[in-house]
C-alpha positions as CSV (number, residue, x, y, z in Angstrom):
1,X,110.4,155.9,169.7
2,X,108.3,159.0,170.3
3,X,104.6,159.6,169.6
4,X,101.1,160.3,170.8
5,X,97.6,159.1,170.0
6,X,94.2,160.4,171.0
7,X,90.8,158.7,170.8
8,X,89.5,155.1,171.1
9,X,90.1,151.9,169.2
10,X,87.1,152.9,167.0
11,X,88.1,156.5,166.4
12,X,91.7,157.6,166.8
13,X,94.5,159.8,165.5
14,X,98.1,159.5,166.2
15,X,101.8,160.3,165.3
16,X,104.8,158.1,165.8
17,X,108.4,158.9,165.2
18,X,110.9,156.0,165.1
19,X,114.5,156.9,165.3
20,X,116.6,154.0,164.0
21,X,119.8,155.6,165.3
22,X,122.4,155.7,162.6
23,X,120.1,153.6,160.3
24,X,117.6,156.4,159.6
25,X,114.2,157.8,160.7
26,X,110.6,156.7,160.1
27,X,107.6,159.0,160.7
28,X,104.0,157.8,160.7
29,X,100.9,159.9,161.1
30,X,97.4,158.5,160.7
31,X,93.8,158.1,161.7
32,X,91.5,155.1,162.4
33,X,87.7,155.2,162.2
34,X,86.1,151.8,162.9
35,X,88.1,149.5,160.6
36,X,89.1,152.3,158.1
37,X,92.5,153.8,158.3
38,X,94.8,156.3,156.7
39,X,98.6,156.6,157.4
40,X,101.2,159.0,156.0
41,X,104.6,157.3,156.1
42,X,108.0,159.1,155.6
43,X,111.3,157.3,155.7
44,X,114.5,159.3,155.7
45,X,118.0,157.9,155.1
46,X,117.0,154.3,155.8
47,X,120.2,152.3,155.7
48,X,118.8,149.2,154.0
49,X,122.2,147.5,153.7
50,X,122.6,147.6,157.4
51,X,119.0,146.6,158.4
52,X,118.7,143.8,155.9
53,X,121.6,141.4,156.3
54,X,120.7,139.4,153.2
55,X,123.7,139.5,150.9
56,X,121.5,140.3,147.9
57,X,120.6,143.6,149.5
58,X,124.1,144.9,150.2
59,X,124.2,147.0,147.1
60,X,121.0,148.9,148.2
61,X,122.6,151.4,150.5
62,X,119.9,154.0,151.5
63,X,116.4,154.9,150.7
64,X,114.2,157.9,151.3
65,X,110.5,157.8,150.6
66,X,107.0,159.1,151.4
67,X,103.8,157.2,151.0
68,X,100.1,157.2,151.9
69,X,98.4,154.0,153.0
70,X,94.6,153.8,153.1
71,X,92.5,150.9,153.8
72,X,89.5,149.2,155.3
73,X,89.7,145.9,157.3
74,X,92.7,144.1,158.8
75,X,92.3,140.6,157.5
76,X,95.0,140.7,154.8
77,X,94.5,138.1,152.0
78,X,90.9,137.7,153.2
79,X,88.7,140.8,153.2
80,X,91.1,143.8,153.7
81,X,91.1,146.6,151.0
82,X,94.4,148.4,151.1
83,X,95.8,151.1,148.8
84,X,99.3,152.4,148.7
85,X,100.6,155.4,146.9
86,X,104.1,156.7,147.3
87,X,107.4,158.0,145.9
88,X,110.9,156.9,146.5
89,X,112.6,160.3,146.7
90,X,116.1,158.8,146.6
91,X,117.6,155.4,146.4
92,X,121.3,154.8,146.6
93,X,122.5,151.6,144.8
94,X,126.3,151.2,145.4
95,X,127.4,154.7,144.3
96,X,124.5,155.6,142.0
97,X,121.6,157.8,143.2
98,X,118.2,157.3,141.7
99,X,115.3,159.7,142.3
100,X,111.6,160.0,141.9
101,X,110.4,156.4,141.6
102,X,106.7,156.2,142.0
103,X,104.8,153.3,143.5
104,X,101.1,152.4,143.4
105,X,99.5,149.3,144.8
106,X,96.3,147.9,146.0
107,X,95.1,144.7,147.6
108,X,91.4,143.6,147.6
109,X,91.0,140.4,149.4
110,X,93.2,137.9,147.5
111,X,93.5,140.1,144.4
112,X,96.3,142.7,144.1
113,X,97.9,145.0,141.5
114,X,100.9,147.3,141.6
115,X,102.8,149.7,139.5
116,X,106.4,151.1,139.6
117,X,107.5,153.9,137.4
118,X,111.1,155.3,137.2
119,X,111.9,158.1,134.8
120,X,115.6,158.2,135.6
121,X,117.5,157.9,132.3
122,X,119.8,155.2,133.9
123,X,116.8,153.1,135.0
124,X,113.8,154.1,133.0
125,X,111.2,151.4,133.9
126,X,107.5,151.1,133.8
127,X,106.3,147.9,135.4
128,X,102.8,146.6,136.4
129,X,101.9,143.4,138.2
130,X,98.5,141.9,139.0
131,X,97.5,138.8,140.7
132,X,94.3,136.9,141.5
133,X,94.6,134.2,144.2
134,X,90.8,133.9,144.7
135,X,90.5,131.6,141.7
136,X,91.0,127.8,142.0
137,X,94.3,128.3,140.1
138,X,96.2,131.5,141.0
139,X,96.9,134.0,138.2
140,X,99.8,136.4,137.9
141,X,100.2,139.0,135.1
142,X,103.4,141.0,134.5
143,X,104.1,143.9,132.1
144,X,107.7,145.2,132.5
145,X,108.9,147.8,130.1
146,X,112.6,148.6,130.4
147,X,112.9,151.8,128.4
148,X,116.6,151.3,129.0
149,X,118.5,150.4,132.1
150,X,122.2,151.2,132.3
151,X,123.7,148.1,133.7
152,X,127.0,149.9,134.5
153,X,125.1,152.2,136.9
154,X,124.2,149.2,139.0
155,X,127.7,147.8,138.9
156,X,126.6,144.9,136.7
157,X,128.9,145.8,133.7
158,X,132.3,147.5,133.5
159,X,131.5,149.4,130.2
160,X,128.3,151.1,128.9
161,X,125.7,148.4,128.6
162,X,122.0,149.2,128.2
163,X,119.2,146.7,128.5
164,X,116.0,147.8,126.7
165,X,112.8,145.8,126.0
166,X,109.5,144.7,127.2
167,X,108.3,141.5,128.8
168,X,104.6,140.6,129.1
169,X,103.6,137.4,130.9
170,X,100.5,135.6,132.0
171,X,100.9,132.7,134.3
172,X,98.7,130.3,136.2
173,X,99.5,127.5,138.6
174,X,99.6,126.2,142.1
175,X,103.4,125.5,142.1
176,X,106.4,125.4,139.8
177,X,105.4,121.9,138.9
178,X,101.9,122.9,137.6
179,X,102.9,126.4,136.3
180,X,101.6,127.3,132.8
181,X,102.9,130.6,131.5
182,X,102.8,132.7,128.3
183,X,105.7,135.0,128.1
184,X,106.3,137.5,125.3
185,X,109.6,139.5,125.0
186,X,109.7,142.5,122.7
187,X,112.5,144.8,121.6
C-alpha cells in the first residue's frame, strides 16, 4: 500500500495505490469536502478467481476497469446519495476476453438503479435494474435485453448456441413467501 493525503476530515484530497501482489493493482484518487466525495478507481489485472474462492466465480479469471464514484453522505441505505459510472475495459471468462462493458448506478437512500451495457457480439446485453425499498413492500424492476449471448464463449455449450430475448419483470414482496411478480419474456 502506498499513498498520500492532504487536508482535514472536512476538506481533503488523496491518492492510494494498493498492490495485490500477483493478484493485480488497485489505484484510488479522490477528494472529500464535508460529506461530499469523488473517487477515481482503476483496477488492473485483478485476479478474481484467486481473490474470490467461491466456486461460482472460478470461471471469471481477471478483470480490468476504471470508474468514478461520486456521492454525498455516508449512511448507505439511509440518506447517502451515490453515483457510479465506469467501464470494464477487459474481462476474462475462462479463455474468452470481453471488452468495453459500461456500468452506471446510483443509490438515493433506499432507492437504487443501475445499468449494464455490453456491445461485444458474443455477449451483447443491455440490462437495467431499479429498486425501491422505502415503500412498505419493496419493489424491484428488471429489464434484461439479450441481443444475443454466445453460450459457447462462456463454456456453457460445446457447439454454437445463442441465447437471444428480453425479460421484463416487476416484483413486490418482503420475502419469497410473499413475492408477487409479473414477468414477461419476449423473443
